[in-house]
Structure formats: C-alpha cells, structure tokens
N, C-alpha and C positions, 0 to 999 in steps of 0.2 A: 497696045490693045489689052483689054482685061482678059485674064485667063478664067475660063468658066468650066466647072465640072458639074454634072447634073445627075442626081439620083433622086427620083421622085416616085410617088406612090399614088396609085389610082385603084379604086374598088368600084365595081358595077354589079349590084344585085339586080334582081328582076325589076323591070321598070314599074314604078308606081305613080299615081297621080297625086301631087301635092303642090300647093301653090304658096309661094312666098317671094316677095320682090324686095330686094334692097340693092339698088343699082346706082352706082355713081360712075359717070363717064367724064373723064377729063379731056380737055382740049389742049393738046401739046403742040407747040411750035418748036421744031427741032433744028439744031445746027450742030455740025460735027457729029453725026450719028454713028454709033458703034453697034454693030450687030454680030452676034455669034449664034450659030445654029448647031445643035447636037442631037444625036439619037440617044435617048435616055437609057440608063441601066436601071432595072427594077429590082426591088428587094423582096417582092412577093409574087407568087404565081397565081393569085386569085383573080380570075377574070381580067387579066391584063393583056393588052395587045402591044406587041413591039412596034406597031406601025405609028404610034403616037410620036410626034416630033415636037420638041420644045425649043424655044429660042429665048434668049435674053437680049433685050434692046436697051441701050443707054442713050439718053438724049438730053441736051441742055435746053432749059426753057429760055426763050428769048423775050418773053413777056410774062408778067405775073398771072397766076390763075388762082381760083378758089376751089378747094376740095373739101367737101363736107364741113363747110364753115371755116376752114383754115386757109388763110391767104399764103400762097407760096410765091415768093418774088422771082424775078428773072435771075438767071445765073445758077439756079438750083438744078441738079441733075435728076431726071426721072428714070427709074430702073423698072422695066416692064418685063414680065414673064408671059410669053405667048405659047399657044398650042396650035398645031395643025395636024391633019389626019386624025382627028379626035374620034375615038371609037366609043366614047361615053364613060363617065365615071360619076359616082355619087360622093366619094370622099377624096380629098386632095390634101396633101401636107408636104411642106418643104421647110427647111431651115436655110436661111441665106447667111453665109459668113462673108463679111466684107473685110477688105484689106484696110490698112491704116490710112489710105487716101480718102476714106469716106466717113462721114458722120451722118447717122440717120436723123432725118427731120422728125421731131416729136411735137405733139399738140400740147395744149395746156394741162392735160392729164398725164403727160409724160408717156403717151402711147404713140406708136408710129403713125404718121399721116399716110393713109392708104386709100387708093381708089380702086374699084373693082370693075372688071370688064363684063361684057355680055355673056361670056362663057359661063360665068357662075351667077347669072341673074336669078336663078331659082334656089340658090344656096345661102345658108347662114355661113358666116366666116368670123374668124378671130385672128388677131395679130398681137405679138408681144416681142419686145426687144430688150437685149441686155448685152453690154460689152461689144456693141457693133455686130451682134448676131441677131437675126430677125426670124421668128417662127410664124408661119402663115398656114392656117388650116381651114378647111371647109367641110360642110356636110349638107346633103340634100336627100330627099326621098325620091327624086326623079333623076334619071340620067342626064348629066350635062354633056351634050354632044356637039356643041358649037365649036367653031374655030375662032381664034383671035386672042385678045387680051384676057388673061386670067386675073392678074392684079398688077398694080404699079405702086411703088413706094418711092420716097424722095430723099435725096442725100445731098449734103454739101461736099464738094470734092476739093481736095488739096492737090493742085496740079504739080506741086513740087515733090510729092511723095512718090517713092519708087514702088510701093505696094498697092497696085490698083486692081488686085484680084477680086473676083466675085465667084463664090462657090455655093452652089445649091445642093444641099445635103439631104439625104433621106431621114425622116423621123417617123417612118411608117409604123414601126413596131411599138411606138410609144415607150413609156417608162414604167416598168413594173411597179405597182403600188405597194409591194411588200417591203416597204422602207419605214423608218421612223416608228410612229405609233402603231403601224399595222403589223410590224414584224412579229411580235409575240402572238398575236391572234392567228396570223396566217401560217406560222410555223408550228403552232401547238395544237391546231384543230382543223379538221376537214369541214366542220360545221360553221361556215361563215359565208357572208356575201360582202361584196364591196359596193357601196352606194354609188350608183352611176355606171356600173359595169353591166351593160345590156347584153353582152355576149359571153359572159362568164369566163373571160380569159385572164382575169386579175390585172388588166390594164385599162386605163381610161384614155380613150383616144377618139378620133373622128368617127370611127365605125360605131361607137356607142351613140354618138349624136345622131348618126344616120338611122340607127335602129329605133331611136326615140321618134324621129320624124316619120319613119315608115309605120310605126305602131299608131301614131296619131292619125295618119292618113287612113289606115285600116279601120280605125274606130269611127271615122267620119266626124270627129269632135275636135275642136280647137283647144278645149280644156277638158282633160280626161280625169274624172274622179277616181280615187283609189279603189273604191268598192267595185266599180265597173271593171277596172283593170284586173282585179282579183278574179272576177267571174270569167273574164275573157282572156286570161293570161296566155294560154296556149296559142290562141289565134293572133293576139296583138304582139306578143313578145316571145316567140317560140324558143329563143336561146336562153331565156332566164329561168333559173331554178327557183329563185325567191323573188316574187314580184316587188318586195320592198327595195330591191336594188335599183328599181326604176324610179323610185321616189327619193330625191336627194335632199329633201327638206325634212326636218324633224317633225313638223306638223302634217306631213304627207299632203301638202296642198295640191290642188288639181294640177296635173301635169300639162304644160304648154310648151310650144317651141321655144319661147323666150325664157321661161324660168327653168327649163331642164336642158334641152339640146344646146341652147346658146351658152348656158353656164358650163356645160361639159366641154364645149369648144374653148371657152375662156380658160378653163382649167388646163386643158391639153396644150394650148398655145403658151400659157405662162410657164408651165413646168418644162416644156420643151425648150424654151428660151433660157431656162435656168433661173426664173423668177419665182418667188414664193407666191402662192395663190391666196389672195385675201378672202377670209371666210367670215361672213356674219355668223353670229352665235348659232343660229338655227340651220346653217348650211352644212350638209354632211358629205358632199360629193368627195369621193376618193377614200373615205374611211372604211376600214374592214370592221364588220359587225358580226358578233357571234349569233348563230341561229339557235 
C-alpha cells in the first residue's frame, strides 16, 4: 500500500460571482483500487476549516481513455485527489512527490496529463512536473465548495519497485521572489513592487491569481484597461500599493483572466516544481521593479 502524507492549503475570501469553466471529466475503469483517507494538516490559519477531508485514490485503467486530446492506454495508473466535507476554498495548491515506482505521464509539450474534477469547475489551474514531483495549483474568485474529485494525473508504475510512496506536500507559502535578479532591488530599497504580486507579500502564488480574478469580477469587465485600474485601484485591488504590480506585461496590455491570472498560476506551478519559468521578452511577472 502506498504511504501518503498530506499537507494542503486552502483559502476562502468573501464569496464573489465570477464565471469560468474549464472542466475535464475522465471515465475510469478501476481494478485493484487503492484508497487512503487522511485528515490534512494545514500550514496557514487563514479561513481554513479542519473539517476538510482529503483522500488519494490510485486505480489502474483497464481500457484506454482520452484526456484533453491525449490518449492514455490501459495499464496506466490514475492518481486522484478527492475532497469531502468541503467548507469552500478559492486557492488550492499541493506538490506531489512520487516514489521511484512511478513515472508521470507527459503530453507532447512535456507537461503532465491532468484531468480536473467538478470540485474546481470554476477555477483556473496549472500543473508542472520535474524529477517525479508534480505541482498543482488553482485559483478562483468564487468559493469551490463541492465534494469529490479535485484532479487526477496519470503514471506508469513499476510493480517491481520497493518505493511506491505518494506524498502530498504543502507549497502554500510560495517561494519568496527575493532571489536572483531581484535580490539587489529588494534588499537595497523599500521603494519597489513585484510584477504580479497582488497582495504585496513579495511572493507570487495562487492568492495573487485569485486577487486578479476577484478584481476582474468587481470591475464587471473581462478585459481591464490600465487606466481604469488606476482610477479604481482601491476598489478593485485593495492590497496593492502600486497598480503597476497588477500589470505583468511591459506594454500594460488589458488585464484578463488568461493573460494575467493564468500566467501567474503557470509561474507558481513551474517554480514550485523547480522548473524555470519561460518568459517572452515583454513578460515581467516575478520581477522586482524600483518605484
């Protein structure tokens, strides 16, 4: 039986109305099902309920399926993270460390093949993998309070391996961005902002993506121009000192869920998994900038 440790992170601000659907439901035919249920330990006390129960379910596909255009043959193992007694969250993040018995199934872009459940049907999500560790993060402007499947990823399993452990680890606090090219700016001056840091904590994580989505919801616009954000800054993004930190492109293009919140999630997932974040020349997310 796989050994499973769970440390997960949930945030739930005031409920807001925002609509986005990206839902993939997989049909799994299981044999030799392995289920472990645990009461999670939390790393933060922000709007978190200890009543949430998480379970990890491992099942072998007895017939091939297609997930987001990717064909998965029979014999592949599906690993599903479920939640019950869900009290609601808008941000979710976990890092899955797999033992040597598993190899994560990747698509043609070398990204993990992932299907998401109805629990996060209103959320954006991102996933990144390196060295058999997988980071999965979500953000939404509306509480996700359903029970059931959060997400599923797929692995090839070596039955001869003695290390069949699956560990779900907390990445709630993100990675401080005061590294590399940011170090001199952040250590030498108080007058700076970090592009993409919506809550001014010097960290880029799922909470920033949620703040972006919440601000877009408040504005009533799917594409928010910079000049409107400047005028309505206190209302739209109350935790930002410099509105420029909400605009992660050098040309300050209109903010949208796809070109801002999704990019922030991609950044968070990639860096949490230990991968470099690919940057187009005009993309500034994560950079510290003097004011």
